[in-house]
N, C-alpha and C positions, 0 to 999 in steps of 0.2 A: 499472371505474375511474370511469366517468361518475357513478355513484351516489355514490362516495366524494367526488368533486370537488364534487358538489351539496351534500353534507352539510358539506363544508369551507366553501363559500361562505355557507351559512346558519349558520355558526359552531357546528355540532354536531361539535366537534373530536374528542371521544372516539370517537364512532361512525365518523367518517371515518378516524381512525387505525386502528381495528380492521380496516376493510376494506382500507386500504392495506397493512397488515402481512400480511393474509391473501394479498393478491395477490403481495407480495414473497416470502413464504415458500413458498407452494404453486405459484405459476406462474413464480417467478424473473424476473418482469417488473417494470420500473420505468422511470419517466421522470425527468429532472432535476427538473422541477417537483414531482413526487410526493415526491422525497427532501427537497426544501426544505420542503414542507408538513409532512412527518413530523418534520423537525428543529424546525420552528416549534412544532408541537404538543407535542413532548417538552420543549422549553424552557419553554413555557407551564405545563406540569405540574411544572416544576422538576426534571425528569429530565435533567440536563445531560450525563450519560453517554450516554443515548440520542440527545440532540441532536448531540453530537460524532460519534457513529457515523454518523448519516445525513448530516451535513455532510461527513464524510470520504468516504462513498460518492459523494456529489455531486462532490466535488473530484477523485476518481479518474476520474470520467466526464468532467467539464468543469473543468479547472484554472482557478481564478479567484482573483485577489488579494483580492477582496472577501470570499470565503469563507475564505481564509486569515486575513484580519484578524478575521473573526467568530470563528473558532476560537481565535485568540490572545486575543481579548477575553474569551471565556467561560473560557478556561483561567486567565487572570490573575485574573478576578473570583472564581473558585472554587478557586484555589490548586491547579490541576491541572498535573502535570508531563508533559513529552514533546511539547509542541505548539509548540516553537520552530522557526520556519521562516526561510529565507534565500533570497536571489535564485537561488542555485545549485539548490536544491531545486525552486523554482518553474520555472526553466528546464528542468530535467529532466522534470518532469511535463508541461510544455507540449510538449516535444520528443518525448515518448513516443507522441504521436498518430501520428507518422510513423516511429517506430522500426523497426517490422517491414518497412515498404516499403524503407527505406534499407538495412537489413541484407540483405534479399533481393537488392537491386541489388549491394551489395558482394560478396556470396557468388557471384552470377552472374558478375561480372567475374573473380573469382578462379578459378572453375571453367573458364571459357572460356580464361583465360590459361594455366592448367595444361594443358588439352587441347591448345592450340596449341603449347606448349612440348614436350609429349611427341611430337607429330607431327613437329615440327621436329628434335628430338633424334634420332628414329629415321632421319631423312633425313641425319643427319650434321652438323647445325647445332650450333655451340657458342655458348653465351651469354656475354656479357661479364660481368666482375665487377660492374660498375656496375649492370647489369640485375638480377643475382641479389640484390644488396644492396637495390635499390629494391623488388623484389618481396617480399623478406623483410620489409622495413619495412611494406609494404602489408598483409601477413598479420598483423603485430604490431598494426597499426592496427585491423584487424577484431577481434582479441581485446580490445583496449582498448575498442572501441565496444560489444562485447557486455556488458562489465562496467561501462561508464560510467554507464548508466542504472539500475544495480542500487541501488535505494534501501533494499534490505533489507526483511525482513518485520517487521511490527509488530502489536501488539494493544492492545485497551483492556480494562482491568480492569473487570469488570461486577458484581462483588460486593463489598460492604463487608466489612471484617475479613478480607481475603484474606491468608493467610500467605505471606510471602516467605522461602524456605528456602535454605540453603547447598548442598544436594544434593537429588536427586530421591527424597526419602524423608521420610515423616512423622516419622521419628526423627532427621532431620538437625538441625543447628543453626538456630535461628530467627534471621532477620536483621531482619525488620520486619513490621508489619501495615499493609497498604495499604487505603485507601478506594477506592471505585469511581471511574472516570473518568480515572485516570492512563493515559497511553499509554507503552508500553514496547517496545523492540526485542526481537524474537524471534530467537534465534540457533540454536535447535535444539529437539528434543523427545525425550522418552524415556518410553514407556508413558503414564501419565496426567499427565505433567508437561511444561511448556514450559520450555526454558532461555531466560532473558531477561537483559537488562542492567538492573540496578537501581542507580541512582546511580553508574554507570560500572563496576560490578562484576558478575561472573557470579553469577546466582541462579536459583531455580526457583520456579514457581508452578503450581498445579493447573490443568489445561486447562479444568475446569468454571468456573474463576473468570476466564477470559480469553477474549475473542472475537477471533479473528485478522482483521485487516483485509485487504481484497482489494488 
């Protein structure tokens, strides 16, 4: 990575990008600064789809309002759909840093409580209705918490002239032809097709035309 950084500093952007991409693809290693540099290079080459992809990778690693603003500006300037963000989405991505730790703590408390309840029940102890309701509400809260940060899967269309179809078949009805760069929700997959939401409706696109975001 040091060689790539050196090339970037000397403005040999194409050579730097090649090295960065090789590190990302073969070693699955990247830093936040590396992703920003890759996004900067792709934007300079007018590859706004690539810039959006690397900005999203950065944002998933380090949620930042400035990166959200940058993605929205690029989307608006180039008429790209799917990059509308709000405070709730920002809060969820910020909170996701601590999601697993909090979930582990909630589950630990539930397991300990159930264990104590079983031991007490075997000894003949009976629990009040208030306690049962309170513990039931606690379990419901855990279920809500598990789903609360589910932002859903999404992908970026990577190919121009991508066919949006009504069903997972080349013989299905054609709905639209999409240019690259649009971000769409992924709701499922079937063979070589992703099921997506296109303008609020269920649709399908070939997997080769879409890259799934982490």
